[in-house]
N, C-alpha and C positions, 0 to 999 in steps of 0.2 A: 384140639380144635385147629383147623387149617389156618395158616398164616394169611391166606388170601380171601377166605370166605367163612362165615360162621355156619353155613348151611351145607348139608350133605346132598348127594345127587337126588334123593327122593324129594326133599324140600324144594330144591331148585326146579325140579320137573313140575311140581304142582304150581309154584309161583309163575313159571312160564305159561302153563296152561291157563291160569287165571289172569294173565296179562299184567302182573305186578312185579315181575322179576327185577327190572331195571330200577323201579322205584324203591323197593325195600332193601336192596343190598347195601347201598351206602349208609343208610340209616342204621341197619342192624349191626354193621361193623362197629358202630359207636356204643351199642348197648349190650351186645352179647360178649361177655368177657371170659377170660381164663382164670379169674380170681373174683372173690366176693368184695364189693365195696363195703365200706364201714356201715352204711345204712342197712344193708342186708344182714350183716353180722349181728348188729344189735337187735334187729327184728327177730332173727331165729332164736336168740337167747331169751326172748320174751314169750315164747310159745309153749303151750302145754302138750302139743302133739305136732307131728309132721307126717305127711303122706310119703310112702316109699314105694318104689317100683323096682322089681328085680325078676329074674328068671329062675324057675326051678331046675332040677337036674335034667329034665327033658327039654329044656330051652323054652318052656312056655312062660309068657309074662303073667305076673300077678301084681296086684296093688294091695297094700295094707296100711295100717296106721301104727306109727311108733309114738307112744305116749308116756308122759311122766310129769313130775313136778316142774314148774317153770324153772328153767336153768338146766334141764336135762340135755339141751343142745348147747354146745359151745363152739367157738371157732378159735383155735390156738393161734392161727394166722390167716391171712386172706386166701390161702390155698387149701385149707383143711377144715373139715367139719367133724366134730366129735359128738357122738350120740350115746348117752348113758341110758339105754332102755332095751328091753328084750321083747320077744313076741309071745303071744298067748299060745299055749300048747294046742296043737292042731292047726295053727295058722298054715296056709298054703306055702309060705316062705320060711317056715320054722327051721329048716335045715339048709337053707339056700344062701344065707348072708355070710358067705365065706370070704376069706382073703382073696383079693383079685377079682371078685365079682363086680359087674356093673351095677350101679345103684343110682336111680333117679329120685330126687327129693323135691318135695313141694312144701313150702311153708305158707300157710294161709291163716289169716285172722278174719273170721267172719264178721265180727262186730265193726271193724274198720274197713272191710272189703279190700284188704291188702293181700298180695300173694307174690312170692318170689320163688325161683327154681334154681336148683343146683343139680348138675349131672356129673357123675364121677365114678370112681372105683374104690372099693373097700381096700384100705391099705394095711389093716391089721386090727388086733384087739388087745386090750389090756384091762386093768381093773377099772378104768374110767369109761369103758365101752368101746364101740367100734369107731375107727378113724377113716374118714372118707377123703380121698384126694380129689380136688375139684378139676374137672375138665372144662365145664361150661357153667356160667352163672349169668342169669338174666331175670328181669322182672316180668310181671304180668299185669295186664289191665284189670280194672275192677268190674268189668262187665259180667253180668249174670251171677254174681255172688250174692247169696241171700244172707242178710245180717242175722247173726245168732250170738248169744252170750253163753259162755261155758261156766260150769260149776263142777266141783269135785263130786264123784259118786259117793253115796252114803248107804246104799242098800246092802253092800257086802255080798251080793250074789256071786256064785262061783261060775267061772267060764265053762262053756260047753261047746264042743266042736262036732260038726256033722258033715261028712263028705257026700256029695250029690252028683248025679250025672244029668239031672234035669231039674227044673224048677217046680215046686209045688204051687198050688193055687194061692196059698198064703204069700209065698215069696213073689209071685207075679203081681199080686195086689200091692205089695210093698213097693216094688219097682215102679209101678204105674202111678203111685202117689208121690214118688220122690221128686224133689226139685233140685237135687244135687247128686252127682256121682264123680268118681275119680277114675282116670284111665291110665293104664300102663302100656307103653309101646316102646319100641327100640330098634336100633340099627347099628351094626358095627361093621366098618369097612377096614379090615386089618391091613390090607395091602394098598389102599388108596391114599388120597391126599390128606385124610383126616381120620381120627379115631372118635367114634361116637358109641354110646352105650345105651342106657335106659333113660326113659323120660317119664315123669309123673305129672299128670295134668288134671285140671279141674274142668268139669262141665256142669253148667247150671241152666235152668229154664223154669218155666211155670210148671206146677205139679201136673203130671201127665205128659211131659215132653218126651219121656221114654215109653215106648210101646212094647209090651210082651206079646208078640204075635202067637207064640205057642210056648211050650215048656222048654224049648231049646233055641228060641230065636228072639232076639231083641232088635229094635230099630230106634235110632235117635237122630235128631237133626244136628247138623254142623252149622253153627251160626257164623255171622260175620265177625272177624277179629282184626288183628293187626297184620294179617297177610304173611306171617312167618310160616304157617302150616307145619309146625313141628310134629304134631300127632299124625295128621293126614300124610305128611311126607314119609314118616316112619312106616305107615301102613301100606303105602304104595310099594315099598321095597320088601316089607315083611308083614303079612297080614295077621300074624299072631298078635293077640291083644288081651289085656286083662282089665276088668272092670271091678270097682269097689263101691258098694252101696252101704251107707251108714244109717242106722236107726239112731237118730240124734237124741231121742228122749230115753231110750232103753240101753244104749251102749252096745247094740248088736252090730255085727259086720256081715256082709254077704260078698264073698270073693268069687269072681267068675273069670275063667279063661276060655278062649275060643279063637275064632278067626273072623276077620272083618271083611266085608265087601262094601265098596264105596259106590253109591248110586249118584252119579254126577248130575244127571239132567233128565231123569224120567218124569212123566206127569206127576208122580207121587211127590217129587220135590216141590213142585209148584203148589201142591195142595197143602203143604206144611208151612204155616205162617212163619216168615223170617228165615226159613232154611235156605242155605246155599247149596247143600247136598245132604244126602242121608247116608248113615252108616248102619249096615245090618250085621249083627253079631250072631254067629252060629256057635252055641255054647258046647264046649267039650267036657268041662269039669267045673265044679263049684264047691265052695266050702262055706257053710253057715257057722258063724262064731257068735254065740249068745253070751251076753254079759262080758264082752271082751275088753271093754275100755274102762279106765278109772275116772273118766269124765263124762259129763252129759251136757247137752246143749238145749237151750230154749230159744225159739225164734223170737226176735224182738220186732218182727213185722207188725203185729197188732198195735204196737205203740206208735205207729206212724201218725203224724199230725194231720188233721183235716184242714186243708187250705181252700179258700174260696177265690175264684178268678174274679177280681174286681175290675180289671180292664184288659181288653185284648186289642192290641195296637199293631197295625200293619207298618212294618219298618222298611220293607223293600219288596221287590216282585215275588220273592219266595221265602221271606222271613217275617215272622210275627213275634211280638213280645207279649208274654203273659205276666200280669201283675197279680201276685198272690198274697193274701192276708190270712191270718189265722181265723178259722171259722168261729172260734169262741171269742175273738176280739183281743186275745192276749198277745204278749210279746212273742216273737219268733226266736228260735235258737240263733245265736250269733254265728258268723262265719268269717273266714279270712278271705281277702280278695284273691280270686283265682279258683276257689273251691267250687264243687258242683253239688247239685241237689238230686238225690235219688227220689223218683216219684213213682207212684202206682196209678195206673190208668185202667178204668173199667170201660170196656168197649161193648156197646149193646150187641147181644147175640153170642158173647163169649162168656164162658163160665168162670174163667180165672182172670184176675187182674194181671196186667202186663207191667213189668218193671223196666224203667228206663232212667238214664242219668244225663242231665244237661247242666252246662255251666251256668252259674249265677252271673248275670251280666251287669249288675249295678253295684255300687259301693255298699258295704254293710249298712243295714237299716233295721232296727228292731221291729218295725211294723210291717214291712213289705219286702217280698222277694220279687226279683224279675228274672224270668227265663226268656231268652231270645233264641227262637228255634227255626231252623230251616226245614222247609217241606221237601221230603224225599219221595219220589214216585214209588219206591219199593219200601218205604218206611211206614209200617202199619200204624204205629203210634203217632208219628209226625203228621201223617195225613189226617188222623182223627183230631189232633190238636188244632190243625189248621182249618179243617173243613166242617167239623161237627161241634167241638167244644165251644160253649158260649159263656159270656160274662154271667156270673152267678153260679156256675157249675162248680163242683167240688173235685179236688184232687187230693190224694193222700201222699204225704212225703215223709221220708226219714230225715234226720238231721243232716245238714251239709257235711261234706267229707271231701277228702282229696289232699294229696301232698304237693300239688302244683300250686304254691301260694307265694305271695309277695314276701320276700325275705327282708328283715330289717338291715340297715346299713347306711353308709354315707356316700357310696359310689353312685354315679349317674345310673339311670335305669333306661334300657331300651326295650320297648314293647314291640315285637315284630309279629305280624299276623297276616294270614291270607284267608279269603272266603269267610265262612262262619267262625273261623278261629279267632275272630276279634272279640268274641263274647267275654271270655275271662279277662282279656286285656282291658276291656272297657271298665270292668269292675276294678281292676288294679289302677287304672287311670283315675277313676273317681276318688279312690283313696289317696293317691299320690298328689292330686291337685288340691287337696285340703290345705288350709293355711299353716297348720302345724308341721307339715312336711317341708323339708329343705332340699331334697334331692332334685337334680335336673332330670327331666323326663323327655324322651323322644318316643312318640307313638307313630310307627310306620306300618301302614296297612295296604295290602294289595287286593283289588277287586276287579271284576270284569268291566263294570261301568256304573254310572250313577243309579241305574235301576236296580242294581244288585249290590248296593252298598248300604247296609243297615247301620243305624246309629251314627251316621255321618255328622249330622248337625250337633249331636251331643259331644262328640269328640272335638269338633271345631270350637264349640263354646267353651270347653274346658281349657283350650289353649289360648283363647282370646283374653287379653289383659293379664295373663299369668306368664311372666318372663321365664319361669322355670320349665314351662311345658311347651313342647314343639310337636306339631302334628304334620305328617307328611303322607299324602295319599297317592297311590300308584294305580292307574287304570290300564288294563291290558288292551281293551278295545272301547275307548270312550265313544259315546253317542254324539251326534252333532250338537245336541242341546247341553252336553256336559261342558262346563266352563273351566278352561285351564287357569290355574291360579286361584280358583275359588272352590270348585268341586274336586279337582285333582291337581297334583303338582308334577306328575311325570307320567309318560306313556311307556308301557313295557311291563317288566316284572321286577320284583325286589331281588337284587343280587348284590354281591360284595362290592362291585364297582360303584353301584348306587349308594350303598351304605358308606363307603369310603368318602364319597363326595358330600354327603349331608351330615355325617356325624363328626363332631370335633375330636372325638377320642374313642378308642376301643377299650379303654379302661373303664368298663361299665358292667353292670349285671344285665344279661340279655335273657329275655323271656320270649320263647318261640311257641307259636300255636298255629296249626294249619295242616294241610295235606302232607303226606309223607315225602313226596319229592321236594317240596318247598323246605320242609324241615331238614332233610338230609343235605341239601345244597348249602343252606345257610350255616348249619352246624359245622360242616366240613370247611367252609370258607372261613369261619371265625377261628376254628382250630388252627388252620394253616397260617393265620395271621397272629398267632400267639395268644389268643384269648384262652385262659385256663378253663378246663372242663367244669370246675366248681362255680364259674361265673356264667354258665349256660344252663338254663332251665327250660324244660320242654313239656308240652302237652299237645296231643293230636286228637283229631276226631275220626271216628270210624266211618265206614261207608254210609251209614244211615244218620250221620250227624250227631251221634252220641259221644260222650266223653270217653276217651281212652287216656288214662292218666300216665303221662310220660315221666313222672317222678318214679314210677315203677317200670316204665319203659317198653315192655314188649308183650306180645300175646302169643 
């Protein structure tokens, strides 16, 4: 990995094309590492499988699954991953995992929607398995991950492998019903500023998001993410690509290798809901592996709880709050302040429910959840929630989740947010303001003006009469009717000079949530002033206002 940037030329080119290059670079330097943090190491050790990406002897990328009993993955130190598992006979990569080979690894836990990635090279083999030297380690957001629970396979069926040069009708139907696949891509610049190898990534959507145009052509949408463009950046430099589809109920795998063509802005992109671009795959070779896995998965989607919208409240010019109670009148699953709620939305005229994730914006309450959602012009779901959804309507939701949570402790807490990023902070503030809490709290929020400042009165109320709680509001462009000292306390933006002026100490736990440029500037500023990384906690929102969990950091 380069000492100056975590991105190779392809990734940088796409970031520049999309206008996010300057925003994403400072932030990514903080979260793309040349070693695995302890959180990732313990995560990998808890998994029964990992996704792997490598090249065959002809240089073609393929993706596969490495599976075993929990513990088959270990990390002897932060720079190495050890995997005690082999491949099924006939796997496209059966003879390709050799010493020195590039290997991309993805650890994913469907039930909790966590995923983290490691890119490196195979360093050798022994009786404990293969050893991978880490080049890059980074986390992934929980977007588009469909919750599933795994169990050990008990049917004892023997694996079967079949090589194909085109898809059968049965395989095309499998693909078009899929809500998940994995993608292998890569780039290696041997003589340049950095060394990069293979990358294994996850793609998810509603069933049918991948189209089989014919027996040798697939098309899928590339949705909004965290603007790293790891896969797309690889494909810009090397269009060779591998896809892996998993039959979660039967343990079958379908491996595909081919070449990708990126459709950046044709009319077909606009016709695909939520797509930022389309990727067309020309299939060159495929392998069907039946009964290949020792585990099976069952979707826990049907267990989603039905919630009724009991109140819909306008919070600002472009933000509404939805108050949700259990349809059956029972208690709701508890959550920790800062977590988000995965919801399923049924939009008239669409066959499939759409899955989205929004932060819970109130302190935990067993009877009611509150989601505070910004309307996005390009956000299909947010437009529906704002413009169509009514009080009394039903939403389905999975239990709250997320690693961006309020940590216990005695240090002061500083909650820093911008825009709609205040929603998890308001939940944390509600918990911290309770009488049993003893920590000092500073709530610092940046907004455009009073018309675009949701939950303002609630935050002010939490601070009134509570000597531990301090609220400070920053408006970039206050309106004439916005009152200094009442609606806002400062004109401009939140930066380190402002924080130095209003905070009595930097010996605090900092929680950051908002747009990437805001996050990067504050994180860099805190680090430069000696705040340890373990005292800085992050969460960002994607382009459509949905949660991107920065406890796992990148996309």
